[in-house]
C-alpha positions as CSV (number, residue, x, y, z in Angstrom):
1,M,0.0,0.2,0.2
2,I,1.5,3.3,-0.7
3,T,1.1,6.1,2.0
4,F,1.9,9.6,1.6
5,K,3.8,12.3,4.3
6,I,4.4,15.6,4.3
7,L,8.0,16.2,6.1
8,K,7.4,19.3,8.1
9,N,11.3,19.5,9.6
10,E,14.6,18.1,9.0
11,N,14.1,15.7,12.1
12,Q,11.2,13.9,10.3
13,M,13.0,13.9,7.2
14,L,16.5,12.5,9.2
15,K,13.9,9.7,10.7
16,E,13.2,8.2,7.0
17,K,15.7,5.6,7.2
18,D,18.4,6.4,4.6
19,F,16.0,9.0,3.3
20,I,19.4,11.3,1.5
21,I,20.0,8.0,-0.6
22,K,16.4,6.9,-1.6
23,V,15.8,10.4,-3.2
24,S,19.3,10.3,-4.7
25,K,18.1,7.5,-6.9
26,I,15.2,8.9,-7.6
27,Y,17.0,11.9,-9.1
28,N,19.3,9.7,-10.2
29,T,22.0,11.6,-8.5
30,K,25.9,10.4,-9.2
31,P,27.6,9.2,-5.8
32,E,30.0,11.9,-6.3
33,Y,27.5,14.9,-5.7
34,L,25.4,12.9,-2.6
35,C,27.4,14.9,-0.7
36,Y,26.1,18.4,-2.4
37,L,22.3,16.7,-2.1
38,S,22.5,16.2,1.6
39,Y,23.5,19.6,2.3
40,F,20.7,20.6,-0.2
41,L,18.3,18.9,1.6
42,E,19.9,19.3,5.5
43,N,19.8,23.1,4.6
44,F,16.3,22.9,2.9
45,Y,14.4,23.7,6.0
46,K,16.4,26.7,7.4
47,T,15.6,28.5,4.6
48,H,12.2,29.4,5.4
49,K,10.6,27.6,8.5
50,N,7.5,26.8,6.2
51,N,9.5,24.6,3.7
52,F,8.2,21.1,3.7
53,I,8.7,17.9,1.4
54,V,5.8,15.4,0.4
55,I,7.0,11.8,-0.4
56,A,5.2,8.8,-1.5
57,K,6.3,5.8,0.2
58,E,5.8,1.8,-0.4
59,N,7.0,0.0,2.6
60,D,10.7,1.5,3.2
61,N,10.8,2.8,-0.4
62,I,10.6,6.5,-1.3
63,L,8.8,6.3,-4.3
64,S,8.2,9.9,-5.4
65,V,9.4,12.7,-3.9
66,A,8.3,17.2,-4.1
67,R,10.1,19.7,-2.6
68,F,7.8,23.0,-1.1
69,E,9.9,26.2,-0.9
70,Y,8.3,29.4,0.4
71,K,9.8,32.3,-1.1
72,Y,9.8,36.4,-0.7
73,S,12.7,37.2,-2.6
74,I,15.0,35.8,-5.0
75,D,17.5,38.6,-6.2
76,N,15.8,41.7,-7.9
77,L,12.3,39.4,-8.6
78,D,9.2,40.1,-5.8
79,M,8.2,36.7,-4.9
80,K,6.1,38.0,-1.7
81,N,3.8,35.2,-0.6
82,K,4.9,32.6,-3.2
83,V,5.2,28.9,-2.8
84,L,7.7,27.9,-5.4
85,I,7.9,23.6,-6.5
86,T,11.2,23.3,-7.0
87,G,11.7,19.5,-7.6
88,L,9.0,16.6,-8.3
89,A,10.5,12.9,-9.4
90,T,9.2,9.5,-9.8
91,L,11.1,6.2,-9.2
92,E,11.0,5.1,-13.6
93,D,9.2,2.2,-12.4
94,F,6.1,4.1,-10.7
95,R,5.0,6.7,-13.4
96,N,2.2,7.1,-15.0
97,R,0.1,5.5,-11.9
98,G,-1.4,8.7,-10.4
99,I,1.4,8.9,-7.8
100,A,3.4,12.0,-8.5
101,S,-0.9,13.6,-8.7
102,K,-1.3,13.0,-5.4
103,V,2.2,14.0,-4.1
104,L,1.4,17.1,-5.5
105,Q,-2.0,17.3,-4.4
106,K,-1.1,16.8,-1.0
107,G,1.4,19.6,-1.1
108,I,-0.6,21.6,-2.7
109,G,-3.6,20.9,0.2
110,K,-1.2,22.3,2.6
111,V,-0.2,25.2,1.2
112,L,-3.8,26.2,0.5
113,K,-5.1,25.4,4.1
114,D,-1.6,26.8,6.1
115,T,-1.5,29.9,3.7
116,P,-4.3,29.9,1.5
117,S,-3.3,33.6,0.0
118,F,0.5,32.4,-1.4
119,Q,0.3,31.4,-5.0
120,I,2.0,28.1,-5.7
121,C,4.6,28.3,-8.8
122,L,7.0,26.1,-10.9
123,G,9.3,26.1,-13.8
124,V,9.0,23.0,-16.0
125,N,11.3,22.4,-18.9
126,K,9.4,23.0,-22.0
127,D,10.3,19.7,-23.6
128,N,8.9,17.8,-20.6
129,V,5.1,17.7,-21.8
130,N,4.2,15.1,-19.7
131,A,5.5,17.0,-16.7
132,I,3.6,20.1,-18.4
133,N,0.4,18.3,-18.9
134,L,0.4,16.8,-15.3
135,Y,0.7,20.4,-13.8
136,K,-2.4,21.2,-16.2
137,K,-4.1,18.8,-15.2
138,L,-3.9,19.7,-12.1
139,G,-5.0,23.6,-12.4
140,F,-1.5,25.1,-13.0
141,I,-1.7,27.6,-16.3
142,I,1.5,28.7,-18.1
143,E,2.6,32.2,-16.8
144,E,1.5,34.8,-19.4
145,N,4.1,37.4,-18.2
146,E,7.5,35.3,-18.2
147,Q,9.4,37.8,-20.0
148,D,9.1,39.5,-16.3
149,I,10.6,36.5,-14.7
150,D,14.3,36.6,-13.5
151,L,14.9,33.8,-11.7
152,P,18.8,32.8,-10.7
153,Y,18.4,29.2,-12.0
154,F,15.2,29.8,-14.3
155,N,16.4,29.4,-18.3
156,K,13.9,31.1,-20.6
157,N,15.1,29.3,-23.1
158,F,14.1,25.9,-22.0
159,Q,11.8,26.6,-19.4
160,I,8.3,27.9,-18.7
161,F,6.7,29.1,-15.7
162,M,3.4,28.2,-14.5
163,H,1.2,29.2,-11.4
164,Y,-1.3,27.0,-9.6
165,E,-5.3,28.5,-10.0
166,K,-7.3,27.6,-7.6
167,Q,-10.6,25.2,-8.9
168,G,-13.3,27.3,-8.8
169,N,-11.7,30.8,-9.6
């Protein structure tokens, strides 16, 4: 049975057995980069107290993971009241089963419950049609003013920026 869990702090993350190694397999992290992934994840919660990770698990195996980061400003871009989905990945053998959708829905539900005035955004590779379709199915729309976006890790040549529109609006 697949279960879904929100990891709200570093202690919860570290309680997950071999969390860093399991997540590195989902992201196909090369062994020499494990220390960077470990550092990033351990500091993820320190950048904002509301940051959280959603995982899908079956027994002790992590099948899918998504990161939700609260942002207020990035360089010159005003990100006031925004939550960025800064990562979503699912083990290849478990794709196209609705697992990533449920991981995202759980995270979106938490943001809407805890901080309903915040906008949920993400950047996605223009060629990743499956991901774009998934995000659209869940209520994300392509940002029309994409030319105004100046995120340090957002490459306008390769990515599109999307934001979540609450159902019924």
